N, C-alpha and C positions, 0 to 999 in steps of 0.2 A: 504494500500500500504506500502511496506517495506521502511525503512529509513536507513540512514548511508551508502548508496551506493554512486553512482555518483550523484552529486547534480542535481536537476531538471533543473536549469537554463543552465547547461552544456548540458544536454540531449536535450533541446529544442533550442539550438543554431544552427540554420540551416546552417549558413556559416561554422561553425566548423564541423558539421556532414558531410556535402558535401565533405569537404577537407579530413576528416578521412576515408571516405568510400574507396577511391582508395588506400590510404596508407594501410588500413587494409587488403584489398584483395591482394595487392602486397606482403605485409609482410607474409601473410599466405602461399603464393606460394613460397616465398624465403625460409621459414623455413620448407617447406615440409609437410604442413597440406593439404594433397591431397586426392582426390578420382577420380576414373575414371567416365566417364559420363554415363548417362542412355542409350544414343544412342549407345555407343561403350564400353560396360562394360568390355570387355576383351582386349581392345587395349591400349598399353602404349603410343601410339602416341597422344591421345586426353585425357587430364586430366583437372580438375579444382580444386579450393580449396574446402575442405570439409566445409559444412555450420558451421558457428560459430557466436557468439555474438560480437557486436562491442565493448562492454565494459564488464568487469568481473562483476559477480553478487554477491551481499552481502550475506555472510553466517556467522552466529554467531560463533566466534572462539571457544567457549566452546563446542558447538555441533559438530563442525568439529573435534576437538581433541577427543571427546567422540567416534566418529565413527572410528577414526584411532586406538584408544586404544583397542577397543573391537574386532578388526579384528583378532588378533591371537587366541582369544577364539573361534570365529566362525570357523577359520581354524581347530581347535581341534575338535569342534562339528561335522563338516562335516566329518572329518576323522573317528571319532568314530561311527557315524551313518553308514558309508559305511562298517564297519566291524561287523555290528550287523544284521545278516540276519533275526533274529526273529522280531526285531522292524520294519525293512523294510517290511516284509510280513504282520505284523499286520497293519501297516499304509496304505499299498497299496492294501490290499485284495479287498475292495469294488471298488476301482478305476479300477483295472485291469479287472474286470468283464465287464466293459462298455467302457473302453478306450483302443482301439486296440493298439495304439502306445505305451502306458505305459506297456501294457501286453507283447508286443514283447520284449521290453527292459528287463522286469522282467524275461521272459523266458530265455533270454541269461544269466542273472545274476544267475538264479537257475542252469543252466547247468554248468556254470563255477564254481559255488560253490561246485558242486559234484566232480569236479576234484581237484587234488592236486594244491595248489597255484603255478601259473606259474612264478611269480616274487615277490621277497621280497621287491621291491622298489615301493613306492607309491608317486606320484607327483600330487599336487593339485594347480591349478591356478584358483582362484574364484574371484567374485566381489559381494559385498554386497551393495544393493541399498537402499537409504533412501530418505524420504522427511521430511521437517520440519513442524510438525503439530502445527497449531496455536490454542492455548487454548482460552477458553472464557475470561480468565483474561488477554489475550494479550501475555502471555509467549509462547515460542516455545519449542517443544520437538522433539527428534530424533526418527523417526518411520521407521522400515524396510519395504520396499516394497517386496523384494524378495532377494534370494541369487542365483547367477548364478554360477553353478559348471561346466559348459561346454561352451567353446567358448566365454568366457567373453571378450568383444571386447573393442577397442579404447584405450587400454593401450599404444599403439604406438603413434598414432596421438596426444593424449592429452599430451604426454611428450614434444611436441613442442609448446604447447599453452601458457605457462608462458611467453616465449620470445615474442610471438606475442602481447599479451595484454600489456606487459610492454612497448613495442615500441609504441603502439597506445597511451598509457597514457603519454609517454614522449612527443610525438608530440602534444598532447592535453594540455601539461603543467600541468599535474596532478602528481607531484612527490610523494605526500603522498600516493596516491592509488597504485603507483608502488610498494611501500614497503609492501603493504598488500597482495600481490600475493605470494603464497608459491612456493618454488622450488618443482618440481614434475617430476619424471622419472620412471613411471611404466614399460616402455620397458626394462630398465636395471634390475629392480627387478624381472620381469617375466623371463627374460633371465638367471638371476643368478640361479633361481630354476631349470630351464631346464638344465643348465650347470652342476649343482650339481648332478642331476639325471643321466645325461649322464656319468659323471665321475664315479658314483657308479656302473653303468652298466658294465663298465670295458673293453670296446673295442674301441680303438682309431679309427678304421676304420668304426665303426657303425655310422649310420646317424640318424638325427632327421627328422621324416616324419611329415610335416604339412599336415593334411587331410583337403582338401579344397573343396569348392563348384565349380560348373562349371561357375558361374557368379562371376567375380572377381573385382567388383567395389571398394571394401574396401581393396585391396591388399596392399596398402602402410602402413596401420595399421599393417598388418602381417610383411611386410618387415622391419619395425623398430625393431621388436623382432628378426626376422631372421638374420638381419645384425649384431645384437649384438652377436649372436651365431657364425657367421662366423668370427667375430673379435677375438673370443676365439679359432679359428681353429676347430670349431665343424661344420661338414658338414650338410647341410640341403637339403632335397628334398621336392617337392610339388606333391601330388597325390590326386586323387579322389577315392571314394569307388570302382568305376568300374575298375580303374587301379590296386587297391589292389587285387580285385577278379581275374583279368586276369594275373597279374604278380607276385602275392604273393604266398608264400608257408611257411609251418612250417617244420623244419628239425626234426630229432628224439629227439632233446633236447628242442623242442618247440621254437627255435629261429625263429624270423620272418624275411623272406627275401622278398624284393620287387624289381623286375627287377634285381635280383642277388645281391642286396646290403643288408647287415645286418642292421636291424632297431633297434636302441637302445630305441627310444621314438616315440610314436605316439601322436602327439599334435592335438587334435580334434578342428578344426575351422569350423567344419561342423558336422551334425549328431544330431542336437537338435530339428529338426522339422520333422514331417512325410514326407513332400515332399522332404526332403534330401535323402530319401531312395527310389530311382527311380525304383527298381526292387528287386526281391528276391536275386539277386546277391549282392546288397548293404548290405542286412542283413547277407548274408553269409560272406561277407568281414568283417563286424563288429564282427561276432562270431570268425572268424579266428584271428583277432587282440586281442580280449579278451582272447582267449585261449593261446596266445603266451606269451613268457617271456619278450617281449618288455615292457617297462614302458608305461602305458597308462595315458594320461592326458586329461580327467579323465578316470579312470577305470569305469566299468559299475555300481558298487556300489556307487561310488561318483556321477555319473550322476543321479542316482535315488534319492540320498540324497538331490538333489536340486529341486525336484518336489514340486508343490504347496501343495499337500496333506501332504507331510512330514512337510512342513512349518506350516500347520494348526495343525497337531498333536503335534508339539513341543510346541505350545502355551497352551496346556492343562496343568492344575495344576499337578505338580509332574513329568512331563515327562523329563524336562531338568535334574532333579536330577538323573535320570537313567544314564545319561552320565557324570555327574559331582558329584558323591557321595562325601559327606563331603567337598564340595566346594561351600558353600552358596554364597560367594561373586561373584564367576563366574556366578552362576545361576542368581543372581540379576542383574549383569552387562548385560547379554544377554537379560534377560526377559524385562528389562527396554526399550529395543528398539522395542518390539513387539507391533503391533497394534492389535485390536480385530480380531480374526480369528475364523470362525465358520464352523462346519461340515454340509454337506448336505447328509450324509448317511441316509439310510432308518431307520425310527424309530422316537420316540418322539423328540429326540434332533434335528434331521434333519428337522422334521416337524416344530418345533419351529423356526428354522433358516429361513425356507421358509416364514412363516407368518411374521416374523420380516422384511425380505427384501421386501415383497409385501406391507407392511404397510408404509415403509419409504425408497423407493428405492434410493433416492438421498443421503442417508447416507452410502451407501455400494458400493462395487465393486464385481462383479461376475467374478471369475477367473478360466479358464480351465487349464488343465495340459499342457501348451504350453509355449515355449520361443520365443524370437525374436521380441517382440513388436507387438502392434496392435491386440491383442487377447482378451483383457478384455472387459467386458460389464458393461454399466453404465445406471443410470437413468431409464426412462420408458422402455428401452430395457430389463432391468432386469426383469420387470413384464412380458413382452411378453415371454421371454425365460423360466422363472420359471413356468408360468401358463401352458406352453405346456408340461412340464415334472415333475410337482410337485408331481405326484403320481407314477412316473416311476423311476426305478433304474438309468436311464440316468442322473439324477441330481447328482449322486455320482461322476461323472467325473469332478465336479466343487467344489470350496470352496467359501465361502463368507468372505469378509474382510471389516472392517471399512474403509470408504473413508477418506483419510487424507486431511486436509484442510490447505494447505500451504499459506503463505502470498505472494501475487503477487508483482512483481517489474516491473518497466519500463525499457525496453531495446530495442535494434535494433537487428534483426536477419538477418545476411548476408547469402543469398542463391544465387547461380548462376541464372541469368536471372529473378530475382525477385526484385520488387521495394523495396527500403529501407524505412521503416516507423517505427515510435515509437509505441510500443505495450505493452500490459500487458502480463507478462511472469511468468511462474512457473519453478522452478529448482528442479533437483533430483541429490543427491550426491551419488556417488559410491565409494567404497573403495576396492582396490585390495589386495588379500591375496595370499601368496605363501608359500607352505610347501613341505617338502620332508621327508618321513619316510622310514627307512630300518628295516624290521622286526618290533620289538616293540620300536625301538628308533627313536624319532623325531629328525632328523638331522638338519632341518632348519624349522623355523616357523616365518614368517615376514609379516608385512604390507608393500605392495609394491608400494603404492601411491594412488592417487585419480582421480576421473573423475567427472566433473560437466557437466550435460546436461540441456539445457533450451529449453522450447517450449512456443508457444503462449498459453495463457489461454483458447483459444477457442477450443483447442484440448484436448480430455480426455486421450488419450493413444497413445503410439508409441515412438520409439527411433530414433537415428540418422540414422541407416541403413534403418529404415522404412520410412524415409523421413519427420518426424515430428519434432523431437528435433534437436538441434544443439550443437556443442561443446562450452564449456565455461570454465572459471576459477573461483574458489571461491575468493571473495574479503573479507578477514577476518575482521569482525567488532566486 
């Protein structure tokens, strides 16, 4: 169990916890840590607090700062991958043969590549996620779970979380821990990059289009960033794929218009899962957007750069050097965060991976090319899945990764209509990156803030939107 967090005698003080529960929920509501309800996901009339921890969770300060420091390098890496068609094709060839979703994305990428570049402006808003791996000697190291290059969420709501936990700690008479919570405002950092790209686009009347889902439970996370843009006099509209298909058009200069409004930026908060594309019209809308001179966040190349297969290929010896020639320090800085990643391609190397996983399934995670949480496969289920496809190309739709072993901590998870109880929890640290490139010039490249999500140790997988993890703050120790 972790140490240097909230003392256990405080955690087990039932009178204090009972008093803090109502304070915490009311404070979250006061500060706007909100989600719509499952019953009425599209109604602004019925809202509740987004799930969160009662106390902040301890994170070693050195590892926290390591994650922040490497983020601008990951921004550069993602951007360079997105501009390298040869590498993307090499990395994804086996996957697109068996994974229809990745294949459709790649087909759009190839089609757009054959046309002249529609926009010289590239905007990236990503989030690199880590867990703290506990070594046999008791030391902890930072290991990357994945990098999200599309619809990286909770930058808005988590910007409100430092104030919530500081107030809870003040009521609990824990002034020292108050000081250990870092300021954090990803909403402002993400909006800053959107604003810079909008400015470079060069049309004051053009809008930023948030491409959104039909279910809007997490709308307040969007609104935090959206309102930052409105405060800069940058107009924002919200549309779905179907709206773009019906009301969208490209003019002779490939400018994108939706319902008669010129679009400067398309900010994808949707489009990362197969079920987001409800018909061929959705795919046609995606192609229209990619062919336009609107700034895409992300463009299709950047979207593909975030796939699990690309992540696995980057961990091969010598691959990072392709993107950072003559920069051994950068290569070492990035590589230090990689966990073991293994191919399941057909052949001797993939066969060895299958045998390794079947022999010790509890040591690994089987990961498909999917985002959004709740997709990974663990334990004996790995054996069942791999046995069914070990001699089939179907296995190439997955990668295998070492299972990270974080040190658990005690905390309370606050959820609407759920009893509050002390439980063993695991945390995941995310770091937001924001960059803007025009032509060959990187105009902006920043770390935009952090996100800590915590879940009960009884759950193997799943994020906040998936209903498993909750919002948190790192308590630097």
